[in-house]
C-alpha positions in Angstrom: 2.1 13.9 -16.8 2.4 10.1 -16.4 4.3 8.5 -19.2 3.3 5.4 -21.1 6.1 3.0 -21.9 5.8 0.5 -24.7 8.1 -1.1 -27.4 8.7 0.9 -30.6 7.5 0.0 -34.0 8.6 1.2 -37.4 5.6 3.5 -37.4 7.2 5.4 -34.5 10.3 6.4 -36.6 9.1 10.0 -37.3 8.5 10.5 -33.6 12.0 9.1 -32.9 13.5 11.5 -35.4 11.9 14.4 -33.6 13.1 13.2 -30.3 16.7 13.0 -31.5 16.4 16.5 -32.9 15.1 17.9 -29.6 18.0 16.3 -27.7 20.6 17.5 -30.2 19.5 21.2 -29.6 20.8 20.8 -26.0 23.5 18.1 -26.2 25.3 19.1 -29.4 26.7 15.6 -30.0 26.9 16.3 -33.8 24.4 13.6 -34.6 21.6 14.4 -37.0 19.2 11.8 -38.2 16.5 11.5 -40.8 13.6 9.1 -40.8 15.4 7.0 -43.4 18.5 6.8 -41.1 16.6 5.6 -38.1 14.4 3.2 -40.0 17.6 1.5 -41.4 19.0 1.2 -37.9 15.9 -0.3 -36.4 15.6 -2.8 -39.2 19.0 -4.2 -38.2 19.3 -8.0 -37.7 20.6 -7.6 -34.1 17.6 -5.5 -33.0 14.4 -7.0 -31.8 11.9 -4.2 -31.9 9.2 -5.9 -29.9 11.5 -7.4 -27.3 14.4 -5.0 -27.0 13.2 -1.4 -27.5 11.1 0.8 -25.3 9.6 4.3 -25.8 8.2 6.7 -23.2 5.2 8.6 -24.5 3.6 11.8 -23.1 0.4 11.6 -24.9 1.2 11.3 -28.6 4.8 12.6 -28.1 7.8 10.3 -27.8 9.9 11.8 -25.0 12.4 9.0 -24.3 13.6 5.7 -25.7 15.9 2.8 -25.0 17.4 0.1 -27.3 19.3 -3.1 -26.7 21.5 -4.5 -29.4 22.7 -8.1 -29.1 26.2 -9.0 -30.4 27.1 -11.7 -32.9 29.4 -13.5 -30.4 30.2 -13.9 -26.8 33.9 -14.5 -26.9 33.9 -15.0 -24.0 31.7 -12.1 -22.8 28.5 -11.0 -24.4 29.0 -7.2 -24.5 25.4 -6.0 -25.2 25.2 -2.5 -26.6 22.7 0.0 -25.1 21.3 3.3 -26.6 19.0 5.9 -25.1 17.8 9.4 -25.7 15.5 11.4 -23.4 13.9 14.7 -24.2 15.5 17.6 -22.2 12.2 18.4 -20.6 11.8 14.9 -19.2 15.2 14.2 -17.8 14.0 13.3 -14.3 15.1 10.8 -11.7 12.0 8.7 -12.4 12.7 8.4 -16.1 16.4 7.6 -15.4 15.4 4.9 -12.9 12.9 3.4 -15.3 15.5 3.2 -18.1 18.3 1.6 -16.1 15.8 -0.9 -14.6 14.5 -1.7 -18.1 18.1 -2.0 -19.5 19.0 -4.5 -16.7 15.9 -6.7 -16.9 15.6 -6.7 -20.7 19.3 -7.2 -21.4 19.2 -10.3 -19.3 16.2 -11.6 -21.4 18.0 -10.8 -24.7 21.2 -12.5 -23.4 19.4 -15.6 -22.3 17.8 -16.0 -25.7 21.2 -15.7 -27.5 24.2 -16.7 -25.3 22.7 -18.4 -22.1 25.3 -19.2 -19.6 28.0 -16.8 -21.0 29.2 -13.8 -19.0 27.4 -10.5 -19.8 28.3 -6.9 -19.8 26.2 -3.9 -20.6 27.9 -1.1 -22.7 26.4 2.3 -23.2 28.2 5.0 -25.2 27.8 8.6 -24.0 29.0 11.8 -25.8 31.0 14.1 -23.6 28.1 16.6 -23.6 25.5 14.0 -22.5 25.9 14.7 -18.8 22.5 13.7 -17.7 22.6 10.1 -18.9 26.2 9.8 -17.8 25.0 10.7 -14.2 22.1 8.2 -14.5 24.4 5.4 -15.5 27.1 6.2 -12.9 24.4 6.3 -10.2 23.2 2.8 -11.3 26.7 1.3 -10.9 28.0 1.7 -14.4 31.7 2.7 -14.6 33.4 4.9 -17.2 35.5 2.1 -18.7 36.8 3.6 -21.9 37.2 6.9 -23.9 36.8 7.1 -27.7 37.6 10.2 -29.6 36.3 11.6 -32.9 39.2 12.9 -35.0 38.9 15.2 -38.0 41.0 16.7 -40.7 40.1 19.4 -43.2 40.6 18.4 -46.8 40.9 21.8 -48.4 44.4 22.2 -46.9 45.1 18.5 -46.5 48.8 18.1 -45.6 51.0 15.9 -47.9 50.0 12.3 -47.2 52.3 9.3 -46.5 52.5 7.0 -49.5 52.0 3.3 -49.4 55.2 1.4 -49.0 56.8 0.1 -52.2 55.2 -3.1 -53.3 51.7 -2.3 -52.0 48.8 -1.0 -54.1 45.5 0.5 -53.1 42.7 -1.4 -54.8 39.2 0.1 -55.1 36.6 -1.9 -53.1 34.6 -4.4 -55.1 31.7 -6.3 -53.6 33.4 -9.6 -54.7 35.8 -8.9 -51.8 32.9 -8.3 -49.3 33.4 -11.4 -47.2 37.2 -11.2 -47.5 37.0 -7.7 -46.1 34.8 -9.0 -43.3 37.3 -11.7 -42.5 40.1 -9.0 -42.4 38.0 -6.8 -40.1 37.2 -9.7 -37.7 40.9 -10.7 -37.6 42.2 -7.1 -37.3 39.8 -6.2 -34.5 40.0 -9.5 -32.6 42.1 -8.0 -29.8 40.4 -4.6 -29.7 38.6 -3.7 -26.4 34.8 -4.0 -26.7 35.0 -5.6 -30.1 33.6 -8.9 -31.3 33.1 -10.6 -34.6 30.5 -9.6 -37.1 28.4 -12.2 -38.8 27.7 -11.5 -42.5 24.1 -10.3 -42.0 25.1 -7.6 -39.5 28.2 -6.7 -41.5 26.2 -6.1 -44.7 23.4 -4.2 -42.9 25.7 -1.9 -40.9 28.7 -1.6 -43.3 28.8 -2.6 -46.9 25.0 -2.8 -47.4 24.2 0.5 -45.7 22.7 3.2 -47.9 25.6 5.4 -46.6 28.4 3.2 -47.7 30.8 4.7 -50.3 32.5 1.8 -52.1 34.1 4.4 -54.5 36.0 5.9 -51.5 36.9 2.5 -49.9 40.2 0.8 -50.6 41.9 -2.5 -50.0 45.4 -3.9 -50.0 45.2 -7.5 -51.4 47.3 -10.6 -51.6 45.4 -12.5 -54.2 41.8 -12.6 -52.9 42.9 -12.1 -49.3 42.4 -8.6 -47.8 45.5 -7.5 -45.9 44.4 -3.9 -45.1 41.3 -1.8 -45.6 39.7 1.6 -45.3 35.9 1.5 -45.6 34.1 4.8 -46.0 30.6 6.2 -45.4 29.0 9.5 -46.2 26.0 10.6 -44.1 23.9 12.9 -46.2 21.7 13.9 -43.2 24.8 15.3 -41.5 25.7 17.3 -44.6 22.2 18.7 -44.9 22.2 19.8 -41.2 25.7 21.2 -41.1 26.5 22.3 -44.7 29.7 20.3 -44.4 30.4 17.3 -46.7 32.2 14.9 -44.3 33.9 11.7 -45.4 33.8 9.1 -42.6 36.5 6.5 -42.4 34.4 3.9 -40.6 36.8 1.0 -40.6 40.5 1.2 -40.9 42.6 -1.9 -40.3 45.7 -3.8 -41.1 46.5 -7.5 -40.4 49.2 -8.1 -37.8 51.9 -9.1 -40.3 51.9 -5.7 -41.9 51.7 -3.4 -38.8 54.4 -0.9 -38.3 55.3 -0.8 -42.0 53.3 2.3 -43.0 50.5 0.4 -44.8 47.7 1.8 -42.7 48.8 5.4 -43.0 49.5 5.0 -46.7 46.1 3.5 -47.5 44.3 6.1 -45.4 46.3 8.8 -47.1 45.3 7.4 -50.5 41.6 7.5 -49.3 41.8 11.1 -48.1 43.2 12.2 -51.4 40.4 10.5 -53.2 37.8 12.1 -50.8 39.3 15.5 -51.5 39.2 14.9 -55.2 35.5 13.9 -54.8 34.7 17.3 -53.3 34.5 16.5 -49.6 35.3 19.2 -47.1 36.7 17.1 -44.3 37.2 13.6 -43.0 36.4 12.0 -39.6 36.9 8.8 -37.8 36.5 7.4 -34.3 39.2 5.6 -32.3 39.8 4.2 -28.8 42.4 6.4 -27.0 44.0 3.3 -25.6 44.1 1.4 -28.9 46.7 -1.2 -28.6 47.9 -0.7 -32.1 48.8 2.9 -31.6 46.2 4.0 -34.1 46.2 7.6 -32.9 49.7 8.1 -34.2 48.7 6.6 -37.6 45.8 9.0 -37.9 47.9 12.0 -36.7 50.4 11.3 -39.4 47.6 11.8 -41.9 46.6 15.1 -40.3 43.7 14.1 -38.1 43.3 15.9 -34.7 41.0 15.0 -31.8 37.7 16.9 -31.9 35.5 15.5 -29.2 35.0 12.4 -27.0 32.6 9.5 -26.4 32.7 7.7 -23.1 31.8 4.0 -22.7 30.0 3.1 -19.5 30.0 -0.5 -18.5 28.0 -2.6 -16.0 28.5 -6.3 -15.2 25.1 -7.4 -13.9 25.0 -9.6 -10.8 24.0 -13.1 -11.5 20.7 -14.4 -10.2 
């Protein structure tokens, strides 16, 4: 059957939910989404539904989609984020070729509307089990540039946690510190590979304004009104419903440079894990770059986390012209 390709609308969210579910039966990435989850994502300030999404339709069934997410800065490179999902029954050379051509052409259009003249890179994350799209990207010239790992720790038998060093206190997150936390995040992650600043709109949509944000399980280390360190947490109810496991997610963990190496990050994370255990969560998870320059894996291992699975980042630098 010939496929019809067109941009997505919010009315297509139920079809997109079904597409993700069909892919998950084969790929086992651990991602489970509800209509509400995907609607929130598609309403993000960095996504242009009409100009930067595409869906492949077989009749009235959505069998593939692509999404392009612009970044808030090009410092100095605009590292555009790509996403895609294709139904297992439609993973053909023709569909793969259509997607990578659309990514290349439309990313350039998005880029020229936002950061014209700046260098551009296309970044597509791929779970270790998503072998088909990894092959498609590699065949189109993308390179496996980085590996991220999901780490998890069970909370029922949580090992003793490292304390915060003397003189530092874990302060529960309060929305009056929202922009101060954003400033700390932008500063902390300024030298992380693939990272760029968040503007307040994107920050609030993706992090502190998300329906999944758990301010009660998020903690800060403060110096007056300045955030020195932070652990910001989310809980994805759709995952718990699908798996039966209540998983706390440490979405953002960071410490300003002046405090690194003093045990602040592990102490604050340990405080957070103890709070998550007391709140009835079964385990905790986080994601980290295996080549993290701040040796974050060691911090997380001291809190009991162990590597569970991998995500690979494929990158393409489009030719100019």
